[in-house]
N, C-alpha and C positions, 0 to 999 in steps of 0.2 A: 570285055574291057580288061585291060592290063595297065597298071600304073606302077612305075618304078621311080622313086624319088629318095635321094639321101638327105640327111639333115643339112641345114644351112652351114656353110662354112667359109672361112676366110683365111687364106694361108699367108696374109701379109703379117710380118713382124715388124714393128717400128724399131728404127735404130735406137731410139730413146729407151725402149724396152730393154734392148740388149745392154745398153749402157748402165741401166738400172740394175740388172743381173750381175754385170762385171763389178760394178762399184757397190756392192750390196751393203758395205759397212757404213755408206754415208748417203745423204740426200743428194740427188742429182740436180744441179742448178741449170735449168734450161737456158738461162741467159748467159752462161758462162761461155766465152769465146772458145775455149778448149773443147767443151762439150759439143758446141756447135760444129767445130772442124771435124770431130770424130763422127758426128752424126752424118755429115756429108760424105765421109769416106765409107760409112757403113751402109748408106742408102743403095748403092749398086749391089752389094752383097744380098741385102734384103730382097731386092727386086729379083735377083737370080735364084734365091731360095723359093720364092713365090712362084716363079716361072717353072721351076722343076716340080714343086709341090702340086701346081694345078694340073700337070701332066701325069704325075704318078697317081694322083687321087682326084680325078675330074669330077665335076658335078654330074650327077645322074638325074635326068628329067626326061623320062620316057613314058608317053601315054599313047595307048592304042585303043580306039573306040570301034567295036564291032557294030554292025548295023542294027542288031537287036537292042542295043543299049538305048536307043532313041524310040523304040516302040512306046515305052512309057517312061520318058526321060525324067518326069517329075518323080517317079518311084525309084528310078536308078540313082539319081542324085540324093534322094532322102536317105537311102541306105548308106551312103558315104558321109553325108552332112550330120547325121544324128550322133555316130560315135565321136565325131570330131568335136561337136558341141558339148557333149558330155566331158570329154577330156579337157577341153578349154575351161569349162567351169571348175573342174577339179584342180587345175594346175595354174590358173591365171595368177598374175602378180599385180594386177591394177584393174582400173576400170576407166572407160572413156567418158567424156561429157555426154549426158543424155538430156532429153527434153522432157519437162514435167508432164506434157500432155500425153505422153507414152505410158505413164504409170498411174496407179491409183492415188487418190488424194493424200492417204497417209504416208506415202514415199516421196512426195514432191518436195522440192527444196523449201517451198513456202511453208511446209509442215514441220520442218527442222528448226531447232533453235538458231537464233541470229548468229551469223559468223562473225568472229572477232576481227579479222581482216578481210578486206575485199578479195584478196587472192586465195583465201582458204576455201577448201570444199566444204559442203555442209554435211551434216551427219547422216544424211540419207544417200550420200553419193554412191557409195558401194552397194547399198541395198537396192537402189534402183537398177543397176546393172545385173545384179543377181536375179531379180524379178523378171527383167527382160530376157535374160538368158534362159530361165525357166519356161517362160512363154514360148520361145523359139523351140526348145527341146520337146515340150509337150506337143506343139503343132506337128513336128517331124515324127514324133512317137506315133500320132494318129495316122500319118501319111503312110508309114511303113506297114500298117495293119491292113491286110486285104479286105476285112470285113468290119472295119471300125464302125461304120454307120448302122450295122445290124443291131446294135444296142437300143435303137429307137424303134424297132419293130418287134411286136409280140404275136407270135404265130400260134401260141398255145390253143386258143379257141378254134382257130382254123384247122389245126391238126386234129383236134378231137372230132370236128365235123368230118374231116376226110377219113379218119379211122372208122367212124360209125357208118360211113358210106351214105351220109345224108346230104341231099340237096345237090346242086350243081356247082360248077366252078365259081360262078358269081356269088353264090351264098357263102362259100368258103373265103372268097376274096373279102367279103363284106365283114368277116369275123377278124381280119388282121387289124391289130391295134397299132396306130402310128402316133409317136410323140413328136408332133410338129414343132411345137415350141422349143422343146429340148434340142431337136435337130438343128433348128435354125441358131440357137445360142451356141451349140457346139461348132457349127460351121463358121460362125462370126469370130469365135475365139481362135480357131484355126487359121482363118484369113488374117486375123491381126498378128498372130505369131509369124506368118510368112511376110507380112508387111514389115515387122520389126527386123526380120532378118535382112530384108532389102535395105532398110534404112541405116542399119548399123553394120553393114557388110564389111566396110573398111575399118570397123572397129574390132573385128574379130582377130585379135592378136593377143599374145601371151607375154 
């Protein structure tokens, strides 16, 4: 897999921005007919600058997928998604609307003090998003580990039997201890993290 992408860019410079630079000593009145005329004259210049800049510094968006990238596509994507989620949490500047049903009781809007105005966000608004991001990150952290579920198996007694050369394979197998309840809880939390990732996929912005 090879991915080359440059940062988001927009080479458009508004004629009003130019006028604000030129007339820096005073406030630009956009309703002023003189300003309007100069804006109309500068618009072709701005379009020409944008056309040149788009060709001098074009958008880079190259993605090449090798056939082995889809052997375990879930693992391949996890290696990419995990560091992006970590960076998003570290650099985010806001939080989307989230559903109370997706977070614990103490983070729900119903657990926050009443809002002063209907349009205000509640005190748990940002905490909910942090919790949801943490659950996504945790799920992908588990996914990138090749032996994450080995924590639920205890082979110590089976290894002792094998080292002592006692009994057959069936006896050694019987000595393996498996935490079924813990494994199921781990899998359910991981599934929920992936569910949240899908539900809030379009909210993954900074």
